[in-house]
DRENDO-313154 format. One record per atom (N, C-alpha, C, CB): x, y, z; residue in three letters. Coordinates in steps of 0.05 Angstrom, whole numbers, plus 5000, padded with zeros to 4 digits. Glycine has a CB too. Layout:
// DRENDO-313154
XYZALA...
***
This chain:
// DRENDO-313154
501749765000MET500050005000MET501750255000MET498150005024MET503850255017THR505650485019THR507150524993THR507650455042THR508050294981GLN509550314956GLN507850424934GLN510650034948GLN505250344932GLY503450444912GLY502950734916GLY500850294912GLY502750834941ALA502151114946ALA504451284939ALA501451154975ALA506951184940THR509251344934THR510251314906THR511551284954THR508751164889SER509751114862SER509451364845SER508150884849SER507851564853GLU507551814838GLU510251974839GLU505251984848GLU511152084817PRO513652234816PRO513552464836PRO514252334788PRO515952514848ALA516052734868ALA515453004855ALA518752734881ALA516353044830SER515853304817SER512953354814SER517253314790SER511253144809ALA508453174806ALA507153254832ALA507152924795ALA508253124855ARG507053194881ARG507753474889ARG508153004903ARG510053564881GLN510853834889GLN509454044872GLN513953874886GLN508953984846ALA507654174828ALA504754224836ALA507754084799ALA503354024846GLY500554054854GLY498754114830GLY500454284874GLY496554254835PRO494554294814PRO494954544798PRO491854314826PRO497554604791ALA498154834774ALA496955084784ALA497254784745ALA497855194807PRO496555424819PRO496855674802PRO497755474846PRO498755684783ALA499055924767ALA496655974749ALA501555904750ALA495055764743GLU492655794726GLU490255764744GLU492655584703GLU488455964746PRO486055934763PRO484455694755PRO484456194761PRO483255554775PRO481955304769PRO479655324749PRO480855184794PRO478455564747GLY476155584728GLY477055654700GLY474255794738GLY479555714696ARG480455814670ARG479955604647ARG483355884671ARG480655354652ALA480255154632ALA477255124624ALA481354884641ALA475555134645ARG472755114640ARG471755354625ARG471155064665ARG472955584632ALA472055834620ALA472655834590ALA473356074633ALA474955734583LEU475755734555LEU474155514540LEU478755704551LEU474355264550GLY472755044540GLY472955004510GLY470055094548GLY471054834500PRO471054774471PRO470455014454PRO468954554466PRO468855194464GLY468155434447GLY470655594441GLY466155604461GLY472455614461ALA474855774456ALA476555634435ALA476455804482ALA476855374437ARG478455234417ARG477255264389ARG478754944425ARG474555264387ALA473355294361ALA473755574350ALA470355234363ALA473555774368ALA473856054359ALA476756114352ALA472856244380ALA478555974364LEU481356044359LEU482655864338LEU482956014385LEU481055684326GLY482155514305GLY480655254304GLY485155464309GLY481755054290GLY480554784290GLY478254764270GLY479554704317GLY475854664279PRO473654614261PRO472754864246PRO471354504276PRO473255104256ALA472455344243ALA473755364215ALA473255594260ALA476155244212GLY477455254186GLY475855104165GLY480255144188GLY474554894173ILE472854744154ILE470554904145ILE471854474167ILE469355054163HIS467155234157HIS467955444137HIS465955354182HIS470355564142SER471355764124SER471855654096SER473955884135SER472855414095LEU473255284068LEU470655244054LEU474755014072LEU468555174069SER465955134057SER464855394046SER463955014077SER465455614060LEU464555884050LEU466055954025LEU464956094072LEU468655884024LEU470155933999LEU468955773976LEU473055864003LEU468055533982GLY466655373962GLY464055503952GLY466055093972GLY462555623971VAL460155763963VAL460756003945VAL458655863989VAL462956153952LEU463756373935LEU464556283908LEU466056523948LEU465856053906ALA466655943880ALA464155873864ALA468455693884ALA462155753876VAL459655683862VAL458355943852VAL457755523881VAL458256143869LEU456956403861LEU458456523838LEU456956593885LEU461156503838ALA462756603816ALA462056463790ALA465756583822ALA461756203792VAL460956043768VAL458256133758VAL461055743774VAL456356163776ILE453656253768ILE453856523755ILE451856263793ILE455456713767GLY455656973755GLY456956963727GLY457357153773GLY458956793724ALA460256763698ALA458456653677ALA462756593701ALA456556483685VAL454656363666VAL452356553659VAL453556103677VAL451256683680THR448856853676THR449557133666THR447356873701THR451857233673ALA452657503664ALA455657513659ALA451857723686ALA456457363638PRO459357333634PRO460857593627PRO459857143611PRO459557783614ASP460958023606ASP461058233629ASP459558153582ASP459458193649GLN459258393670GLN460458293696GLN456358463675GLN459758053705PHE460557963731PHE463557943735PHE459357693737PHE464957833715LEU467857793718LEU469458033710LEU468657563702LEU468158253704SER469658493696SER471058613721SER467858703684SER473258753716THR474858863738THR473159063754THR477358993728THR471659233740SER470059433753SER467959313771SER468759613733SER466759093762ASN464658963779ASN465858833803ASN463058753762ASN468158703800LEU469458583823LEU470358793844LEU471958413814LEU471259023834GLN471959243851GLN469459343866GLN473259473836GLN467259353851LEU464659443863LEU463859253886LEU462559453842LEU464058993881ILE463358803902ILE465058843927ILE463658513892ILE467658883924LEU469358913947LEU468759173961LEU472258913938LEU468259393946VAL467659643959VAL465059633975VAL467459873938VAL462959503963GLN460459483976GLN460659304001GLN458359363958GLN462459114001ALA462858944024ALA464459074046ALA464258684016ALA465959284039SER467859404058SER466459534081SER469659604043SER464459704076VAL463159854097VAL461759664117VAL461160054085VAL459959494106ILE458559314124ILE460459114136ILE456359174109ILE462759054122GLY464658864133GLY466058964158GLY466758804112GLY466659224158VAL467859344182VAL465959324206VAL468759634177VAL463359384201VAL461359364222VAL461159074231VAL458559464211VAL461358884213THR461058604220THR463358504237THR460958434194THR465758614233VAL467958544250VAL467358614279VAL470558684241VAL466358854284GLY465658934311GLY463358764322GLY464859224312GLY461358704305MET459058544314MET459958264321MET456958534291MET461958154307THR462857884313THR464057874341THR465057804292THR465558074349PHE466658074376PHE464358074396PHE468458314380PHE462358244392VAL460158264411VAL458658004413VAL458258484402VAL458057874391ILE456557624392ILE458257394405ILE455657534364ILE460757384398ILE462457184411ILE462557224441ILE465357194399ILE462457474449GLY462457534478GLY459757494491GLY463257814482GLY457757384477GLY455157324488GLY453157554487GLY455557244516GLY453657754471GLY451857984469GLY450658014441GLY453258234477GLY449358244437ILE448258314411ILE448158614410ILE445358184408ILE448358724386ASP448359014383ASP446459084360ASP451159124378ASP444059184367LEU442159264346LEU442459554338LEU439359214357LEU444359694349SER444559984344SER446660054324SER445060124370SER448059864312VAL450359924295VAL449560104271VAL451659674285VAL447360044258GLY446460204235GLY445860494243GLY444060084223GLY444560534266ALA443960804275ALA446460954283ALA441960794299ALA448360814295ILE450860944303ILE452461024278ILE452660754319ILE452360864257VAL453660944232VAL452361194221VAL453460714211VAL449661204222ALA448261444212ALA448961694228ALA445261394213ALA448961664255LEU449561894272LEU452461994267LEU449161824301LEU454361804266ALA457161884262ALA457562004234ALA458961634265ALA456161914214SER456462014187SER455362304185SER455161834167SER453162354197VAL452062624195VAL453462824213VAL449062624202VAL454462724236TRP455962904254TRP458662994242TRP456362774281TRP459962804228CYS462562874217CYS462363024191CYS464162614212CYS459863054180THR459563204155THR458163474159THR457963044135THR457763564184THR456763824189THR458764034179THR456063864219THR457664274174VAL459464494164VAL461664554184VAL457764744158VAL460964554210ALA462964614230ALA465164404231ALA461664634258ALA464464154228THR466463944228THR468263944203THR465163664231THR467063994180GLN468563994156GLN470564224154GLN466664014132GLN470264424170GLU472264644171GLU474964544181GLU471264874189GLU475064324195TYR477564214206TYR478764014186TYR477064074232TYR477663984163GLY478763814142GLY478363514148GLY481763864140GLY479863354133MET479463064136MET480162964164MET481162914115MET482163074176ALA482962984203ALA480663034223ALA485463124213ALA479363264221GLY477163324239GLY474763144234GLY476263604236GLY474263074209MET472062894203MET472562614213MET471562894172MET474962514209VAL475662254218VAL475462244249VAL478562174210VAL476562444262PHE476462444291PHE473562454301PHE478062684302PHE471962614289CYS469162634297CYS467662364293CYS467762854281CYS468062244270ALA466661984266ALA467461774286ALA467261884237ALA470061754291LEU471061554310LEU470161624339LEU474161544309LEU470161874346ALA469361954373ALA466361904378ALA469862254378ALA464661964358VAL461861914360VAL461261614362VAL460262034336VAL462561454345GLY462161164346GLY463061044373GLY463561034323GLY465461134381LEU466561024407LEU464761114430LEU469361124411LEU463861364430GLY462161464451GLY459561304453GLY461561754447GLY458261254431CYS455761104431CYS456260814441CYS454561094403CYS458560704432GLY459160434442GLY459660424472GLY461660324427GLY460960624482LEU461360634511LEU458760664527LEU463260874519LEU456860814516VAL454260844529VAL452860564529VAL452461054514VAL452960434507ASN451760164506ASN453159974526ASN452060044478ASN455759984527GLY457259814545GLY456659874575GLY460259834540GLY456460124581LEU455860204609LEU453160114617LEU456160504613LEU451160144600LEU448460054606LEU448259754609LEU446560154584LEU449759614592ILE449559314593ILE451259194615ILE450459204566ILE453659304619ALA455559184638ALA454959274667ALA458359244631ALA454259524670TYR453959634697TYR451059724703TYR455859864701TYR449259714683GLY446559804687GLY445059654709GLY445059774662GLY444759384708PRO445159244683PRO442559224667PRO446258954689PRO442759264641ILE440559244623ILE441259034601ILE439759524609ILE439358874594VAL439958664575VAL440758794548VAL437458474571VAL442558664533PRO443558794509PRO441458864489PRO445558604496PRO439358694486PHE437258754467PHE435959014473PHE435158524467PHE435259064498VAL433859314505VAL435659554503VAL432659284534VAL438059524514ALA439959754514ALA440659844486ALA442559674529ALA441259654468THR442059734441THR439659814424THR443459504427THR437259714431LEU434859804417LEU434260094425LEU432359624425LEU434760164450ALA434360444458ALA436460624444ALA434660474489ALA438860524441MET440860684427MET440160714398MET443660554430MET439060504386LEU438160524358LEU436160754354LEU436860254349LEU434160764371ALA432160974369ALA433261254374ALA429760924388ALA434961274395SER436161524403SER438061634381SER437561504429SER439761464371ALA441761544351ALA440361624325ALA443761324346ALA438261474317ARG436861554293ARG435461824296ARG434761334286ARG434261864319GLY432962114325GLY434962344325GLY431462104351GLY437262304338PHE439262514339PHE440362584311PHE441562434358PHE440762374295ALA441662414267ALA439662574251ALA442262154254ALA437062514255LEU435062664241LEU434962954250LEU432262534246LEU435463004276GLN435463274287GLN437763434276GLN435563264317GLN440063314273ILE442463454263ILE442063534234ILE444963274265ILE440963354218THR440663404189THR438163554182THR440863144174THR436163544200ASP433463644194ASP432363524168ASP433563954190ASP433063264164GLY432063114142GLY433463184115GLY429263164139GLY435663334116ARG436963404091ARG439563254088ARG437463714091ARG440563244063THR443063114057THR445363314061THR443063004029THR447463244076GLN449763414080GLN451963344061GLN450663394110GLN452663524043ILE454563474022ILE457363524032ILE453963653997ILE459163334026VAL461963364033VAL463363554014VAL463463084034VAL464863744024THR466363934007THR469363914011THR465364214014THR470263734028VAL473163704033VAL474363534010VAL473663574061VAL476063653994ASP477163513971ASP478763263978ASP478863703955ASP480263274000SER481863044008SER480162804015SER483663114031SER477762844024VAL475962624030VAL474662514004VAL473662714049VAL473862693987LEU472562613962LEU474462453944LEU471462853947LEU477062533944THR478962403926THR479462113934THR481562553925THR478862043959LEU479261763967LEU477561573952LEU478761733997LEU475361673941GLY473461503926GLY474061503896GLY470761593931GLY475961663887ASP476561683859ASP478361443850ASP477961943852ASP478261383825HIS479961173814HIS482861243815HIS479161113785HIS483461493815ASP486261583816ASP487661503843ASP486561883811ASP485961463863SER487161393890SER487361093894SER485361513911SER486660933874TYR486860643877TYR489860563879TYR485560503853TYR490360363896VAL493060263899VAL493259993885VAL493860243930VAL494659983863LEU494959743847LEU492259623839LEU496559533862LEU490359813833GLY487659723826GLY485859663849GLY487859493809GLY486759703873VAL485159643897VAL484159913909VAL486759483918VAL481559943912PRO480460193924PRO481360223953PRO477360183923PRO481760473962PRO482660523989PRO480760414010PRO482960823994PRO478160414004LEU476160304024LEU476660014028LEU473360354014LEU477459864008VAL478059584011VAL480559544028VAL478459443983VAL482459724025LEU484859704042LEU484159764071LEU486959904032LEU482359954076PHE481460014103PHE480159754115PHE479460244104PHE478459634099PHE477059384107PHE479059164114PHE475159294086PHE481059134097ALA483158934101ALA484658984127ALA485058924077ALA485259244132ALA486759314156ALA485159254181ALA487559604156ALA482559324181VAL480759264204VAL480558964208VAL478059394200VAL480258814186THR480058524188THR482558404200THR479458404160THR484858484191ALA487358384201ALA487658444231ALA489758494186ALA486958694238ALA487158774267ALA485258614284ALA486559074270ALA482758564273GLY480858404288GLY481658124292GLY478158414274GLY482958004270TRP483857724272TRP486057704294TRP484957634245TRP487957884294VAL490057884314VAL488957914342VAL492158094308VAL487058104344LEU485958164371LEU484457924382LEU484058404369LEU483057774364LEU481457544374LEU483157304379LEU479257484354LEU485157254362ASN486657004362ASN489357014376ASN486956904335ASN490457254380ARG493157274390ARG493457444415ARG494957374369ARG491257524428THR491457694451THR489757584474THR490557984444THR490357684498THR488657614521THR485857714518THR489957734547THR485557944505PHE482858054501PHE481157854485PHE483058324485PHE482257734465GLY480657534450GLY479957294466GLY482257454425GLY481857194481ARG481356954498ARG479257014519ARG483956854511ARG479357254530ARG477257324550ARG474557364537ARG478157584564ARG474457464512THR471957494498THR470657224494THR472357624471THR472157024485VAL471156754481VAL470256634508VAL473256574468VAL471756684529ALA471156574555ALA468456674566ALA473356634575ALA468056934565ILE465557044576ILE463156974559ILE465757344580ILE463656924533GLY461456844516GLY460656554520GLY462156884487GLY462656384526GLY462156104530GLY460956044557GLY464655944526GLY461956174578ASN461056124605ASN461856364622ASN462155854617ASN460156564625PRO460856804640PRO461456764669PRO458757014637PRO459956574681GLU460456524710GLU463156384714GLU458156344721GLU463856194697ALA466456074699ALA468656274694ALA466655834680ALA468156454675ALA470156664669ALA470556844693ALA469256824645ALA468356904707ARG468557074731ARG470156934753ARG465857154741ARG469556674757LEU471056524777LEU473956494770LEU469756244780LEU474556504744ALA477356484735ALA478856744738ALA477456394706ALA477556954747GLY478857204752GLY478657404729GLY481657164758GLY476957344709ILE476657524686ILE474657744694ILE475657374661ILE475358004690PRO473458224696PRO471258234674PRO474958494697PRO469058084679VAL467058054659VAL465758314651VAL464857854669VAL465058484671ARG463758734665ARG465458914648ARG462958874690ARG468058944655ARG469859114640ARG470259004612ARG472459134655ARG470358744609GLN470658624583GLN468258684565GLN471058314585GLN465858664576ARG463458724561ARG463459024553ARG460958654577ARG464259194571LEU464359474564LEU466259524540LEU465359634588LEU468559394541MET470459434519MET469459314493MET473159304527MET467959094494LEU466858974470LEU464959164456LEU465458714476LEU463159294471TYR461359474458TYR462759734449TYR459059544477TYR464859814464ALA466460044455ALA467759974428ALA468560114476ALA468759724425LEU470059644401LEU468059644378LEU471259364404LEU465559544383SER463559544363SER462859834354SER460959414373SER462660014373GLY462160294366GLY464460414350GLY461760454391GLY466860344357LEU469160454342LEU469160354313LEU471860364355LEU468460104309CYS468159994282CYS465960144266CYS467559694282CYS463760214280CYS461660374268CYS462660644259CYS459260394287CYS464360774276GLY465561024269GLY467261004244GLY467161134292GLY468860794242ILE470560754218ILE468760714194ILE472460514222ILE466660544197ALA464860494174ALA463460744166ALA462860274182ALA462760924185ALA461361174178ALA463061344161ALA460561314204ALA465661374167PHE467361534150PHE467761404123PHE470161574164PHE467961144121MET468161004096MET465661054079MET468560704100MET463361054092LEU460861104078LEU460661394067LEU458461044096LEU461761574083VAL461861854074VAL463661884049VAL462962034097VAL465961744049VAL467661744026VAL466261624002VAL470261584032VAL464761414006LEU463461263984LEU461161433972LEU462361003994LEU459661563989SER457261713980SER457762013976SER455061673999SER459862113988GLY460462403987GLY458462574002GLY460462483958GLY457062454021SER455062594037SER454462454063SER452462624020SER452962594080GLY452062474105GLY449062504106GLY453362614129GLY447762274112GLN444762274113GLN443862124138GLN443662144087GLN441562204148ASN440562064172ASN439461784165ASN438362224184ASN439261724139THR438361454132THR440661264127THR436661464107THR443161354130ASN445461184126ASN445360954146ASN448061344130ASN446460724138GLY446660494156GLY444060354160GLY447660584182GLY442060394142ASN439560264145ASN439759964143ASN437560374124ASN438859814163LEU438859524165LEU441659414167LEU437459404140LEU443659574173TYR446359474177TYR446459264200TYR448259704183TYR444859304220GLU444959124243GLU444058844234GLU443159224265GLU442058824217LEU441158564208LEU443158444189LEU438358594194LEU444258604171ASN446258494153ASN448758404167ASN447058704132ASN449658544188ALA452058474202ALA451558214218ALA452958694221ALA449258194231ILE448657954246ILE448457714227ILE446057984262ILE447157754205ALA446857534185ALA449557444175ALA445057624162ALA451257634168ALA453957564158ALA455557404179ALA455457814149ALA455357494204ALA456757354225ALA455757064229ALA456557504252ALA453057034227ILE451856774230ILE452756594207ILE448856784231ILE452656694182ILE453556544159ILE456456464162ILE453156714133ILE458056644175GLY460856584178GLY461456384201GLY462256834184GLY459456294215GLY459856094236GLY459856194264GLY462455964231GLY459256454268THR459056554295THR456456464308THR459256864296THR456556354332VAL454256244345VAL452856464361VAL454956004363VAL450256494358LEU448856714372LEU448856684402LEU445956724363LEU449256444412SER449356404441SER452056484453SER448756114448SER453956544435GLY456556644445GLY458656424448GLY456256784470GLY461156504450GLY463256324456GLY464656194432GLY462256114473GLY463656254408ARG464856134384ARG464356304360ARG463655844380ARG466456334344GLY466356494319GLY469056574310GLY464656744324GLY469256654285THR471756734273THR471456994257THR472956514256THR473557154256ILE473557394239ILE473557314210ILE475957574246ILE475157124203VAL475357034175VAL472556944165VAL477456814171VAL471256784181GLY468656684173GLY466656904169GLY467556494194GLY466657104187SER464757334185SER465357494159SER465057514209SER467857534153VAL468557684128VAL467657524104VAL471657724127VAL468057264104LEU467057104082LEU464057114080LEU467956814085LEU462657124103GLY459757154103GLY458857414090GLY458657144131GLY460357634096VAL459757894083VAL460157864052VAL461658114094VAL462257734044LEU462757714015LEU460657534001LEU465557584010LEU459657334015VAL457557164004VAL455057333999VAL456956924022VAL454157484020PHE451757644017PHE452057863996PHE451057774044PHE454457993995THR454858203976THR454858093948THR457558343982THR456057853944THR456157733917THR453357653908THR457957493917THR451757553927ILE448957483920ILE447457723912ILE447557343944ILE447757943927THR446458193920THR447258293892THR447058413940THR449858273886ASN450858353860ASN449658183838ASN453858333859ASN449557913842LEU448357733822LEU445457803817LEU448657443831LEU443957863838PHE441157923834PHE440858183818PHE439757953861PHE442658373823ALA442458633809ALA443158593779ALA444358833821ALA445258433774LEU446158393746LEU444058243730LEU448758233745LEU442458073743ASN440457913729ASN437658033731ASN440457633740ASN437558283741ASN435058433742ASN432858293757ASN434058493714ASN433658153779LEU431658023796LEU430558223817LEU432857773810LEU428158183825GLN426858373843GLN428058363871GLN423858313844GLN427858583885THR429058603912THR427758413932THR428758893922THR425158383929GLU423758203948GLU424757913945GLU420758213945GLU425357823921VAL426457553917VAL429157533930VAL426657493886VAL430757743928GLN433357743941GLN433157723971GLN434858003933GLN431257863982GLN430857854011GLN429957574020GLN428858064020GLN428157454004ILE427357184011ILE429656984010ILE425057083992ILE431357013990ALA433656843988ALA435556884011ALA435156893961ALA435957134020GLN437757184043GLN436557064068GLN438057484047GLN433957084072GLY432756964095GLY433056654095GLY429757034096GLY432756534072ALA433056244070ALA435956164077ALA432356144042ALA437856324068ILE440756264073ILE441256284103ILE442556464058ILE440156484116ILE440556514145ILE439456274160ILE439256774155ILE436956194153VAL435755964167VAL437455714162VAL432855914157VAL438355674138ALA440055434132ALA442555444148ALA440655424102ALA443755674150ALA446255694166ALA445855634195ALA447455974163ALA443655734207VAL443055674235VAL442555374239VAL440655834244VAL441055254221LEU440554964224LEU443154804221LEU438554874202LEU444954894203LEU447454754200LEU449154784225LEU449054864176LEU449155024237GLN450655074262GLN449554884284GLN450355364271GLN446954864286ARG445754704307ARG446554404303ARG442654734307ARG446454314278ARG447154034273ARG450053984279ARG446553964243ARG451754174272THR454654144277THR455154144307THR456254364264THR453754324322HIS454154344351HIS453254084365HIS452654584362HIS451053974356LEU450053734369LEU451853494362LEU447253664360LEU453153494339ALA454853274331ALA457653294343ALA455153264301ALA458353534354ALA460953574365ALA461153414391ALA461553874370ALA463553304398PRO463853154422PRO463853324446PRO466452994421PRO
***
């Protein structure tokens, strides 16, 4: 009996239960963290690439002279860029176990605020700063209400949606605010393209790369996955759950500010109707990309591919002169199919 009890190596007895890692940390990260940081998510991304390839074939067959043209491919990427930046922020929020219904309204408010006559007097730097500050400020308000209110995310962001839309309407008085700053307008010209790539696409690529690094290579990303998968276990592991949620909504608001300036560059104006239905499009793209609405699992790459899938479908419908309502029905069917596939995959996972 004594010999059996002492057969364990001395180093193992001395090391104990790894006190350097809080006991709840492994449970907090769990399978969702591993999925969000790699593994099976790669298979989902490959399937989305396959969907894009199928859509490309359909476009080449139905509209060969238009779909594969350089100008049309640039158009698809530009249209995906603005909503794509919003989707990156939304992905973080959903992985963290939340939801943000106010992103479209925040984009509208930031776009009209940064295009007022007073703001445009400070040039492009003033407009960029204003758009980012408004987006970040709205995100902080959402985060404070949700993390420290506490108010459920649906109600808090719904209130922000109504308030931001109303404020945007009050600023513009229902009128379109025209941009007169030449340095902003030239960003949308063909002369500003870099090796044939529009600047807005480069902005989108930079935000995507930063989001990927933040989610997959930093403590912030690991904590986001942890609180989305199991907030109580994350709290027991020593993760500041409330502060993390505050920062997630601030990040979402910041992405909305970036998207607002990109939309101003694209349209050359600020309108209170900007960002209409962006919240639905961003959530749909994240779901298509494999982000689970219950939180704890998702990827930036998948969400970006989801944006490209939806944008390509919209482009195909436009090229083939199909009605908008048919397009909306198709998008709804795709969302339902993606959710059912997620559920089947989740139940089949060990």
